[in-house]
C-alpha positions in Angstrom: -17.9 -87.4 -36.3 -20.1 -90.2 -37.9 -18.7 -92.4 -40.6 -21.5 -91.3 -42.7 -19.5 -87.7 -43.3 -16.3 -89.6 -44.7 -15.8 -88.7 -48.3 -18.3 -85.6 -48.0 -17.5 -82.6 -50.5 -16.2 -79.7 -48.5 -17.7 -76.1 -49.7 -17.0 -72.6 -48.5 -20.3 -71.6 -46.9 -19.6 -67.9 -45.9 -16.6 -65.6 -45.2 -16.3 -63.3 -42.6 -14.1 -59.7 -42.5 -12.7 -57.4 -40.0 -10.8 -54.3 -41.0 -9.6 -51.4 -38.9 -11.4 -47.9 -38.9 -8.1 -46.1 -39.3 -6.8 -45.9 -43.1 -3.9 -44.0 -44.4 -4.0 -42.8 -47.9 -1.3 -42.3 -50.1 -0.9 -39.0 -49.7 -0.5 -39.0 -45.7 2.0 -42.0 -46.1 4.0 -39.6 -48.7 3.6 -36.4 -46.4 5.0 -38.7 -43.2 8.0 -40.2 -45.3 8.9 -36.9 -46.8 8.9 -35.5 -43.4 11.3 -38.2 -42.3 13.5 -38.1 -45.1 13.9 -34.1 -44.7 14.9 -34.7 -40.8 17.1 -37.8 -41.9 19.1 -35.6 -44.6 19.5 -32.6 -42.3 20.9 -34.7 -39.7 23.3 -36.9 -42.0 24.7 -34.3 -44.5 27.8 -36.3 -45.2 25.8 -39.6 -46.1 23.5 -40.1 -49.4 20.4 -38.3 -49.1 17.0 -39.9 -49.0 14.9 -39.3 -52.0 11.4 -37.9 -51.8 8.5 -40.4 -52.3 5.3 -39.3 -54.6 1.7 -40.4 -54.7 2.4 -41.1 -58.3 5.2 -43.1 -57.5 3.6 -45.4 -54.9 0.6 -46.0 -57.1 2.6 -46.8 -59.9 4.7 -49.4 -57.9 1.9 -50.8 -56.3 -1.6 -50.0 -57.5 -2.5 -49.0 -53.9 -4.1 -46.1 -53.0 -4.5 -46.5 -49.1 -4.2 -49.1 -46.3 -6.1 -50.2 -43.4 -3.8 -50.1 -40.3 -4.9 -50.5 -36.6 -2.8 -47.5 -35.4 -2.5 -44.8 -38.0 -1.3 -41.9 -35.3 2.0 -43.6 -34.7 2.9 -44.8 -38.2 2.3 -41.3 -39.8 4.7 -39.6 -36.9 7.7 -39.1 -38.7 9.4 -39.6 -35.0 8.0 -42.8 -34.4 7.0 -44.6 -37.7 5.7 -48.1 -36.5 2.5 -48.8 -34.7 2.3 -48.9 -31.1 0.1 -50.8 -29.2 -0.6 -51.2 -25.3 0.9 -54.3 -24.2 -1.9 -56.9 -22.8 -1.9 -59.0 -19.9 -1.6 -62.8 -20.5 -5.2 -63.4 -19.1 -6.6 -61.0 -21.6 -7.2 -61.9 -25.4 -4.3 -61.1 -27.7 -5.0 -58.2 -30.4 -4.8 -60.7 -33.4 -7.0 -63.1 -31.8 -9.6 -60.3 -31.2 -9.6 -59.1 -34.6 -10.1 -62.7 -35.7 -13.1 -63.0 -33.5 -14.6 -60.5 -35.2 -14.3 -61.7 -38.9 -15.3 -65.2 -37.3 -18.4 -64.0 -36.0 -19.0 -62.0 -39.3 -18.8 -65.5 -41.2 -21.1 -67.4 -38.9 -23.7 -64.6 -39.1 -23.7 -64.7 -42.8 -23.9 -68.8 -42.8 -26.7 -68.5 -40.1 -24.5 -70.7 -38.1 -23.8 -70.6 -34.3 -20.3 -71.6 -33.0 -21.9 -74.9 -31.5 -22.2 -75.9 -35.2 -18.4 -75.9 -35.6 -16.2 -78.4 -35.1 -12.9 -76.8 -35.3 -10.9 -73.5 -35.6 -7.8 -73.2 -37.7 -6.0 -70.0 -37.3 -3.4 -69.4 -40.0 -1.4 -66.6 -40.2 2.1 -65.3 -41.6 3.1 -64.0 -38.0 2.1 -65.4 -34.7 1.6 -62.6 -31.8 1.4 -65.3 -29.3 3.2 -68.9 -29.3 1.2 -70.3 -26.3 -1.5 -70.4 -25.9 -2.5 -71.0 -29.6 -4.4 -68.1 -31.1 -7.1 -70.6 -32.0 -7.7 -71.5 -28.8 -7.9 -67.9 -27.6 -10.6 -67.5 -30.7 -12.2 -70.6 -29.3 -12.7 -69.4 -25.8 -14.1 -66.3 -26.8 -16.5 -67.6 -29.4 -17.5 -69.8 -26.4 -16.8 -73.1 -28.3 -17.4 -75.9 -25.8 -16.2 -79.1 -28.1 -13.9 -79.8 -30.8 -10.4 -78.6 -31.3 -8.4 -76.0 -32.9 -4.5 -74.9 -33.7 -2.4 -72.3 -35.2 -0.8 -72.6 -38.6 2.3 -70.4 -40.0 3.1 -70.8 -43.6 3.9 -67.5 -44.6 2.2 -65.8 -47.3 0.5 -69.2 -48.1 -0.9 -69.6 -44.5 -4.7 -68.9 -45.7 -4.8 -71.2 -48.6 -2.8 -73.7 -46.6 -5.6 -73.6 -43.9 -8.3 -73.7 -46.2 -7.0 -76.7 -47.9 -6.4 -78.6 -44.2 -10.0 -77.5 -43.4 -11.2 -79.4 -46.7 -9.0 -82.4 -46.0 -10.7 -82.9 -42.3 -14.3 -82.7 -44.3 -13.4 -85.1 -46.7 -11.9 -87.4 -44.1 -15.3 -87.2 -42.1 -13.1 -85.9 -39.0 -15.2 -82.6 -39.1 -18.1 -81.3 -40.4 -17.9 -77.5 -40.3 -14.3 -75.9 -39.8 -13.6 -72.0 -39.5 -10.5 -71.1 -41.0 -9.5 -67.5 -39.3 -6.9 -65.3 -41.0 -5.5 -62.3 -38.9 -2.9 -60.1 -39.9 -1.2 -57.3 -38.5 1.6 -56.6 -41.2 1.9 -53.1 -40.2 4.1 -54.1 -37.2 6.4 -56.0 -39.4 6.7 -53.3 -42.2 9.8 -50.9 -42.3 7.8 -47.4 -42.8 10.9 -45.6 -43.0 11.8 -47.5 -46.3 10.6 -45.6 -49.5 10.5 -48.7 -51.9 8.3 -51.2 -49.5 6.5 -48.9 -46.9 3.1 -48.6 -49.1 2.8 -52.8 -49.3 1.3 -53.8 -46.4 -1.8 -53.3 -43.9 -4.0 -54.9 -41.4 -6.9 -57.1 -41.7 -8.5 -60.4 -40.5 -10.8 -63.0 -42.8 -12.6 -65.8 -41.8 -13.9 -68.8 -44.0 -16.1 -71.4 -42.9 -15.7 -74.5 -44.5 -18.4 -77.0 -44.3 -19.7 -80.3 -45.7 
């Protein structure tokens, strides 16, 4: 980047969003959990029985009424109760990178920008599907980015805010004029759907933030 960019003021010029088409309502979630609890209690008569959940309990505990997930069917099946994804070969884009690309394209379209205008892609997420190659590199490749750089950041729940701060620092230092921060999260795969006290908390989403000088 040119020296004239040094000291530029970073701004968020656009945001992008991807949400899965599948949603799970509290009523569906509770019905699935209660069916599991009944089966567990019948199979373990000598242990402390699992307590039923309710829509009222979930909404009072969390304020959440529904959540988006990548795979609804397997999660709600009392015999499975976890998402199931087909394994992808290494030469195919990972699922998290794929939804990240969708969010990036949304942000670029809203800003009226092309990927050629972007200097860097930072993929900041609480969990990483692939350690190598970086999901940021997968996203760059899928978007057709021919220059610039990209890397992943993993700072647990603060990944998105650290990513935005890092992008802003690149802008201020003059090392970039346009940075895409993308946050793909498939937290449904890390949630214990058999736990009455926490199975309602997380869903799946990808967001993108275009930070520019």
